[in-house]
N, C-alpha and C positions, 0 to 999 in steps of 0.2 A: 487392588485394581479399582479405578474410578468408574463412574457410570458411563463415561464415554468409551471405555475399553482401553484407553491409554494407561500404561503403567508409568509411574513418575518417581523421580528421585533426583539427587544432585551429586556431582562429583567435581571437585576443584572449582566450586561455585559456578558450574555449568548445570543448568536445569536440564534433565534428561526426560524425554517423553517417548515411550515405545509402544507401538500397537502391533503385537504379535498376530500375524494373519497369514494364511496360505492362499488368500484370494488373488494375489498379484504375482506375476512372474518375475518381478523386479523388487529390489530394495529401493525405497524412496527415502532419501536423506536430506533434511533441511536444517541448516544452522542459521538462526536469527541472531544478529548482533545489533542491539539497539542502544541508543544514547539520546539525551535531550537535544532537540533542535536548538543550536546556538549560533549566532552570527559569526563568532570567531572560530568555530570548529566545523561548520556545516560543509564548507568546500573541501577542506583537507580530508575529512571523513569520507566524503563521496568519492574522492580520488583513490583512496586506499585499495578497494577491491579491484579497481582497474589495473593497479600495479601488481597486486598479489597474483592476478591471473597470468602474469607474464613468465613467472618461473619461481622455483623453490631452490633451497640449498642443494638438494640432490639432483634437480633438473633445472639448472639456472637458465638454459636457453629455451626460448618459447617453443621451438620445434620439439625439444625433448619432453617438455611439459605435455604437449599435445599427444606425443607418441605414447605416453603413459596411459592416457585415456583409451587409446586404441588397444593397448595390451590388456586393458580391463574389458575386453570384448565390446569396444565402442561405447563405454559408459558416457552418459551425458553429464556435463558440468557447466554450471552457469551461475549468474548472480543477478540480483535486482537491488536497486537503491530507491527507497520510497519513504513516505512519511505516514504515520498513523497517529492522529492527534498531534501532540507537540513533541513527537519523537521521530528521529531519523533511524530507519531500519535498513540494515544490509542483510540480505538473505542469500546464502550460498545453497545451491542445490546439486545433488548428485542422484543419478538414476542408473542403477547397476543391476545387471541380470542376476537372477538367483543361480547359485552354483549348480543346482540339480539339473539345470537346462543346458549346461555346457560341459565340455571336458576340461575342467580346471583342477589342477593338483593342489591348489590352496584356496582358502576362503576368499571369495571376491568381496565380501563385506569387510573382512579384515584389511584387504588391500585398498579398498575404497576409503576406509578410515585412515589408513596410513597416508594416502594421498591428500585427503581433505585436511587432516591434522597438520601436515607439512605446509600446505597452501596457506593456512591461517596463522600458524605459529612459527614457521621457519622459512620465510621468504628468501629469494635470491638477494644477496648483498654484495657490496664492494666497499672496502674500508669501513665496515661496521654500520653501513647505512644502505638505503635502497640504491639500486643501480640508477645513475643519473639519466642514462639513455632511456630507460623504461619510464621514469617520472616525466621526462620531457615529452615523450611520445603520447603517454596517456593523458597528460594535461591537455593536449590538442584534441584527443578523443572526447574528453568531457566538455571542452570549449565548443566543439562542433555540435554536441548534443544540446547544449544550452542555446546555441545560435539557431538550431532547428526549431526551437520553441518560438523564437521571435519571428521566424519565417512562416510558421503555421499559425495564422491569425486566430483560429478557433482556440487553440491551446494557449496562445498568448493572452487572449482576452480572459480566459478562465483563470490564468495565473494572476493577471493584473487585478481582477475583481477581488481575489483573496488577499492580495497585497494591500489593497486599499481598505478592505474590510477589517483586516487584522494587523494594521500598521504598527501597533504597539505590542504585538504578541509573536511568539516564536513561529506560530502557524503560518505567518506571512512568507517564511523562507521556503525556497524551492529545495527539495531534497538533494539535488545535484549541486547546490551552492550558487555562487555568483562568478561570472566571467572575470570581473576585475580582480578577484582574489587569487585566481589561478597563477597570475604572473609572479606572485610573492612566494609561491611554494617551490622550494628546491628539495633535493634528495634528503639532505640532513633534517630539514624542518619536517618533511613528511614522515620520516622514520620516527622522529620524536612524537609526532601526532599519533602514529600507529601504535607505539608502545603505550601511550596513555589510553588509547581506545581499547586495545586488546586486554588491558588489565582492569579497566573500570566499566566497560559497557556491559549491558545485560546479555547473557548468552543462553539461548534455548535450542537444544539439539533434539530433533525429531527423527525417528526411524519408523517406517511402516514396512512390514515384510515378515518373512518366515525366520524370525529370530526371537530372542528373549531379552528381557530387561537386563539380566545378569551379563549376557554376552556383550550388549551395547555398553554397559557401565564399564566392563573390563577394557573395551576398545578405547573408550574415552580416556581412561587412566593410562593406557599404553601409548596413545598417539597425540594427545593434547597436552603438551608440556607448558603449563602456564603458571604465572606467579600472581594468582588472584587471591586476595584476602577477604573479599566480601562479594555478595551478589547484589545486583541492581534490581530495584523494584520499579515498575512502571506506575506513573501517576496520571490520572485523567483530569485535565483542565477543560471544563466544558466551554462551549461557545456562548453560554448564556451570560449576558452582561446587563448592567442597568440599562433600561430603555433610553434610547436617544432618537432624535429625529433621523429619518432616513437620509443618508448622504447620497448625492448624485455626482458621479465623476464622469466627465466627458473627455476622451483622449482622441486627438486627431493624428492620423497617419495616412500614408498613401495607400488607401484601400478603396475598393469599389463596392464592397458589401459591408453593411454595418454588423457589428457583434454586440448584442444586448445581453448582458449577464447580470444576475441579481444574486445577492447573498442573504441568507436568512439564518437567524440563530434560534436555538431551542435548548431547553434545559434537559431534554431526553438524550441520554447516551446509551452505549451498548450495555452497560451494567444495570440499567433501570428496568423495572418491570414493564414499563410502557414501550420498550424498544420495538416490540412486534408492531405496535400501533404506528410508531414513527416510520418504520420500514414500509408499512403498507400505505401510509400517507404519501410517502415519496413515490411509491409505485403508481398511485392514483394521480398524483400531480404531474409527474413527467418521466417516470422510470421506464415506461413501455410504449409501444406504438398505439395502444388504445387509450393512453393517458390524456388528461384534460389539456395539457399544453400542446401535445401533438395534434389532437383532434381539433381544438378550438383555434389555436394560433396558426397552425400550419395548414390544416385541411379546410376548415370552414371558412376562414378569412383570408387564406393564402398570403399570410403576412410573413411567414418564416420559411427558410430553406430547411432549417432543423430547429427543434425546440424540445428540450429535455431537462431533467433535473437529476441531481445526485445528492446523496446524504452520507456524511461521514459520521458514523455513530461513535467514533472514538473522540470526536471533538464537539459534536452537537452543532454541526453546521450543515445547511443544505444550500446548494447552488443551482441556479437556473441558467441554462445556456441557450441562446437562440441566434440565428443568423437572419438578418432582415434587410430589406431595401432601406436605405438611409432616410428617405422621407416618411417612412412608416413608423418611425420611432414612437411618437406619442400614442398612436393607435395600438401598437404592440404592447406598450407599457400598460395602457388601460385594460387591455384584454387579459394580460397576465395578472394584473391586480384583481380582476374579476374572478379568475380561477382560485386565487388564494382566498378571496372573500367567500366564495362558494364553499370551499372546504371548511372554513371556520363556521359557516352557517349549516353545515351538515348536508349540503346539496351533493349527494353522491348516489348514483343510480345503482341498482342491483347488479347490472352488467359490469360497471366499473369495478365494484367491489369483488365480484366473483372472478372476473378475468384477472385482476391483480393477484388475488389469492392463488389462482391457478398458476400464474407465472412464477410466483415465489415458491410455490409447492414444487414445481418442476426443477427450479434451480437448487433447492435444498435436496431433492432426491438425486440430482446429478452429482452432488458432492460425494456421495457414497461410491461412485464409479471411478473416482480418481484419488489415488493415495495423496498426491500433493494438495488437492482441494480439501481433503480431510484434515491434513496438517494445517493448512491455511486457516480453516474454520476454527480448529482447536486453539490456534495461537491467539485468537480473539479473547479467549479465557485468560491467557497470561497478561494481555494488555489491559484488560478491564477488571480482572479479579472476579469475573462472573462466570460461573459454571452453567452452561446452557447447551444441551445437546441439540443436534439438528431436529431430532424427533420432538423434543420439548418446544423448540421454536415453531415447528410445523403445527403442533397442537394449539399453540397460542395464536398463531395466524388464523387457523381455521375457526377459532372461537370468537374472532373479532366481530363486533357489530358496527354499524355506521356511527353510532354515538361514541364508540371507542376512538374511531378515526377523527371524529370532530373534536374530541378532547385533546388528542395529540396535535391537531391542526391549531388549536388555540395557543399552543406553546411556541409555534413557529412565528417569529416576528421579522419582517423585512428590515434589513440593516443598511444595505448598500445597493445602489443601481450603478452599474458601470456600462458606459456606451463607447465603443470604438467606432469612429466614423471617419469620413474623408476630411481633407483639409480645406474644402471650399466653404460650405455654408456655416450657419450659426447653429 
């Protein structure tokens, strides 16, 4: 057993992670299927789980598929498509009540694995490929999701900033792919992509609940029938590049409010010892309502409707998001620059440091209250190769000094300024 409490092993080149515990009334099951972000596969890979949720060989009609979940005492089933660093991750989730709380004649964990195994490895087919009606319908689902990003200018600006910043890197790609590629995907092509994906992607299966590693390993052997001859290892490509002049990109659309986004690169990633410092740096910069961006850009100078920052520790990139009145562009840029400079100079108040530590402390403690949050946190270990429990990270955060934050700040370099504005002025 490892320090985190998860017991680990592999079967059929699926990595298995089990946390035996009686703390929860349900079994939390997560299957992460990860592959490199690539322009020629990102859209088809994103479409696959949407089609898989429509039906399996045993329950080919979507209504039958949903009835199975009802028979599992209303088990929850869902999936997410996202990116971590330069990887596209499909996460399937099931939430099933523990047998001891219901009158069930058979193991609900066994039945859940039977269901999930069939969803992933034995989808509904016609003529040896996906049902074309399902592929057509789900293509439109994905298209609408991508269109919703364009319609939500806050999300659109965030995506466009990353696109411009990482134009020669896989990280520029949206995990749902590109609208123009959807039209080229038919049932035969998608099934071929599915077979390639299922046999070559990384697979990590997590279970948290009142079970054992041996039981879960047996269920994987029983219900996941795969032809995998190797296991996929994640690789971290940092956002740290050779220094270049800051690029400024101005895009004009029919908007009334400006979106000012900035991208920064750092050499610090999740696997580094300085990760706690970088996480706290982001918290002080723009992670919380007491942060420098929120207080100085939004509150003191009333220049922004929102102002915040995010840090992707699996890529080594931080982004700043703000919504401003269009004439305030230069003033907002100046004040944001000042916040970055202040952090590099170690201008951090005791209140900023202590409040940020308190916010991160609360988030880390809340992870222990949710089986799926515990799983999500542990998956960082798989992605980065770095073992770091929540308790270890908490201790590292608590021990940080202002000079530690300043050292981290010194590694964050502004790379791209992206401004979305109206079509009128210059």
